[in-house]
TIKOL-364929 format. One record per residue (C-alpha): x, y, z; residue in one letter. Coordinates in steps of 0.2 Angstrom, whole numbers, padded with zeros to 4 digits, always signed. Each point is the difference from the previous one (the first is absolute). Last residue first. Layout:
! TIKOL-364929
XYZA;...
This chain:
! TIKOL-364929
+0109-0695-0027T;+0013-0008+0011I;-0002-0019+0002Q;-0009-0005+0016R;-0010-0014-0007D;-0016+0010+0002A;+0008+0014-0010H;+0010+0014+0009S;+0000+0019+0001N;-0019+0002-0001P;-0002-0010+0011A;+0012-0006+0014A;+0017-0007+0002P;+0006+0000+0018L;+0013+0013+0006L;+0016-0004+0009P;+0007+0013+0012T;+0018+0002-0005F;+0019+0000+0005H;+0001-0010+0016D;-0014-0011-0007L;+0011-0005-0015F;+0014-0006+0011P;+0017+0008-0004K;+0011-0009-0012G;+0001+0015-0012P;-0003+0017+0009T;-0014+0010-0009I;-0002+0019-0001G;-0007+0011+0013D;-0010-0011+0012T;-0018-0005+0003L;-0005-0002-0018P;-0018-0006-0005A;-0002-0016-0008R;-0007-0010-0015L;+0013-0012-0006S;+0015-0001-0012H;+0011+0014+0006C;+0004-0005+0018A;-0007-0018-0003F;+0015-0004-0011C;+0013+0004+0015G;-0011-0009+0012D;+0000-0015-0011M;+0016-0007+0009F;-0011-0004+0015A;-0011-0011-0011N;+0006-0017+0008D;+0011-0012-0009R;-0002-0016-0009P;+0016-0004-0011E;-0003+0003-0018G;-0013+0006-0012Q;-0012+0014+0007W;-0015+0003-0011H;-0003+0013-0014A;-0017+0005-0006T;-0010-0002-0016K;+0008-0017-0005E;+0000-0005-0018G;+0019-0001-0001L;+0007-0001+0017S;+0001+0015+0012R;+0015-0001+0012L;+0004+0007+0017W;+0017-0007+0004L;+0009-0011+0012G;+0016-0002+0010T;-0001+0018+0007P;+0017+0007+0004H;+0008-0002+0017K;+0018+0002-0006A;+0010-0016-0001S;-0005-0001-0018T;+0012+0014-0004V;+0015-0011+0005D;+0014+0012-0003V;+0016-0008-0006G;+0009+0016-0003V;-0007+0017+0007N;+0000-0003+0018R;+0001+0019+0003I;-0012+0003-0014T;-0013-0013+0006L;+0000+0009+0018K;-0001+0017-0008Q;-0015-0005-0011T;-0010-0007+0015H;+0004+0016+0010E;-0006+0010-0015S;-0016-0010-0002M;-0012+0015+0004D;-0018-0007-0003G;-0004-0016-0009H;-0017+0005-0008C;+0002+0018-0004S;+0019+0000+0000L;+0001-0012-0014C;-0009+0011-0012G;-0016+0010-0002V;+0004+0016-0009N;+0009+0017+0004I;+0013-0007+0012N;+0004+0007+0017D;-0015+0011+0001F;-0004+0018+0006Q;-0016+0010+0005S;+0002+0018+0006T;-0019+0003+0001F;-0011+0014+0005S;-0016+0004+0009N;+0010+0013+0010K;-0006-0005+0017K;-0002-0018-0006P;+0018-0002-0006N;+0000-0017-0010Y;+0017-0009-0001D;-0005-0014-0012R;+0015-0010+0002V;+0002-0013-0014L;+0013-0014+0002G;-0003-0007-0018D;-0013+0008-0011S;-0018-0004-0007H;-0008-0007+0016C;+0005+0015+0012D;-0004+0013-0013A;-0018-0003-0005C;-0013+0009+0011M;+0009+0012+0011G;+0014+0006-0010N;-0008-0003-0017W;-0015+0011+0003N;-0016-0005-0010Q;-0010-0003+0015L;+0007+0016+0008P;-0009+0011-0014Q;+0009+0008-0015R;-0006-0014-0011W;-0018+0001+0004H;-0006-0015+0009L;-0005+0009+0016R;-0011+0011-0011D;+0002+0019+0003E;+0010+0002-0016P;-0014-0009-0010R;+0001-0017-0007I;-0012-0002-0014E;-0005-0018-0003E;+0002-0015-0012H;+0018+0001-0004S;+0006+0000+0018Y;+0019-0002-0003N;-0001+0011-0016H;+0007-0008-0016Y;+0015+0002-0011W;+0002-0012-0014R;+0011-0015-0005Q;-0013-0013+0005G;-0016-0007-0007G;+0006-0018-0001E;+0005+0001-0018A;+0009+0016+0004K;+0012-0008+0012N;-0002+0002+0019R;+0009+0015+0007S;-0016+0010+0005D;+0008+0016+0006W;-0007+0009+0015A;-0009+0017+0002F;-0005+0006+0017P;+0018+0003+0005L;+0007-0008+0016V;+0006+0013+0012Q;+0017+0002+0008L;+0004+0011+0015K;+0018+0004+0005G;-0001+0018-0005L;-0017+0003-0007E;-0009-0007-0016T;+0014-0012-0003E;-0007-0010-0015V;-0003-0019-0001L;-0005-0010-0016Y;-0010-0016-0002Q;+0003-0015-0012Q;-0013-0012-0004L;-0001-0019-0004P;+0015+0001+0003F;+0014+0012+0005H;-0001+0006+0018G;+0002+0018+0006F;+0011+0011-0010T;+0009+0014+0009Y;+0002+0019+0000K;-0010+0006-0015I;+0003+0018-0001P;-0015+0011+0005Y;-0011+0013-0008T;-0015+0008+0009D;-0017+0007-0005T;-0014+0005+0011K;-0015+0009-0008D;-0011-0015-0004E;+0012-0015+0002Y;+0017+0000-0008S;+0015-0011-0002I;+0016+0004-0009T;+0011-0015+0000V;+0019-0003-0002Q;+0012-0013-0006Y;+0018+0008+0002R;+0013+0002-0014N;-0002+0019+0001D;-0018-0002-0005K;-0010-0016-0004I;-0019+0001+0000F;-0017-0006+0008F;-0014+0012+0000F;-0014-0004+0012A;-0018+0006+0001K;-0013-0002+0013Q;-0017+0006-0007G;-0008-0017+0002Y;+0015-0010-0006H;+0012+0008-0012E;+0016-0006-0009V;+0014+0009-0010Q;+0015-0008-0006K;+0015+0011-0005N;+0012-0015-0002Y;-0001-0007+0017F;-0006-0018-0006D;+0001-0011+0015A;+0013-0013+0004L;+0012+0010+0011V;+0014-0011+0008S;+0015+0001-0012N;-0004+0017-0007K;+0000+0007+0017D;-0012+0001+0015A;+0010-0006+0015I;-0007-0017+0005A;-0014-0009+0010M;-0007-0017+0001A;+0010-0006-0014K;+0012-0012+0009A;-0015-0006+0010H;-0009-0004-0016D;+0013-0013-0004S;+0013-0001-0014Q;+0014+0007+0010Q;-0004-0012+0014W;+0004-0015-0011E;+0017+0007-0004H;+0003+0005+0019Q;-0005-0017+0005S;+0012-0008-0012Q;+0014+0012+0006Q;-0003-0005+0019H;+0018-0001+0007C;+0007+0016-0007Y;-0017+0008-0002I;-0004+0002+0019C;+0011+0016+0004Q;-0008+0008-0015Q;-0016+0002+0009N;+0006+0015+0008S;-0003+0008+0017I;-0001+0018-0004P;+0012+0013+0006K;-0007+0017-0006A;-0017-0007-0001K;-0009+0002-0017Q;-0015+0011+0001F;+0009+0016-0004E;-0013+0013+0001H;-0002+0012-0015E;-0002+0019+0001A;-0015+0006-0009I;+0000+0008-0017E;-0013+0012-0004V;-0009-0004-0017A;+0002+0014-0013Q;+0007-0011-0014V;-0014-0013+0005S;-0013+0013-0003L;+0006+0002-0018A;+0000-0018-0003A;-0018+0000+0006L;-0005+0014-0012F;+0009-0009-0014C;-0010-0015+0003S;-0016+0010+0001F;+0003+0009-0016A;+0004-0017-0009I;-0017-0007+0006S;-0009+0016-0005C;+0008-0001-0018L;-0007-0018-0002Y;-0017+0005+0007F;-0001+0014-0013F;+0006-0012-0014K;-0014-0012+0004M;
């Protein structure tokens, strides 16, 4: 037992030493220089802002710091089918040393991704290119089996040549995740160089993702300033509500067509993208090719497996 304990300490020290020798790569600025800000909406929509802050959309993505990181980074070592990761804090940054066979790399954690029931972490493996780490944090409480690190594919070995490996395109943030997790995303992929210079207006899913650029609307209200009749704007007069005991929400209010749902379908449906990013208010079929639910990815009632 003492031998295995000493081996564990030695391995942790070895990984820490490797992290010191890690080669630093230049970091891309993902925030646009002149972003369209959601702050323009808050003056008139403070209650909506308060409710949004409690939502999953507000926590879709964040800079990795003490306010956003939920996982235990205090020198934690995890392993899955020979793939090892060592999570630690150095120079006030959350970092990971990850290895497989004879390849070992150390990266600072750039962003958090989501918050519950799991939180994933993004690292910049190349300039402008973000990948999702293969180990995620179970943010449920301990009584439910949470508060632990686990591998995204816990029952199988994912080798480097596998399309599901964390360095492969299927685990790439720019191409697979970005446009639904941030406002005003421009993917900006260069096929000749196989590189990205992606940027977003706002890091998470806010007003802009559903309503688009409301700058002109805001300027008109600012000019009028006093005695503004906000209800004169063409806002929905109903809501999607889920009553106690109901499994799904239904529309309550004036009858209307489903055109306004195009914004929701853009992220909450099975689809293949046709454009670079999403333009709110633009018809769904101008952005995407819809895909039908099919086994083994969906149950018979079309819920995702």
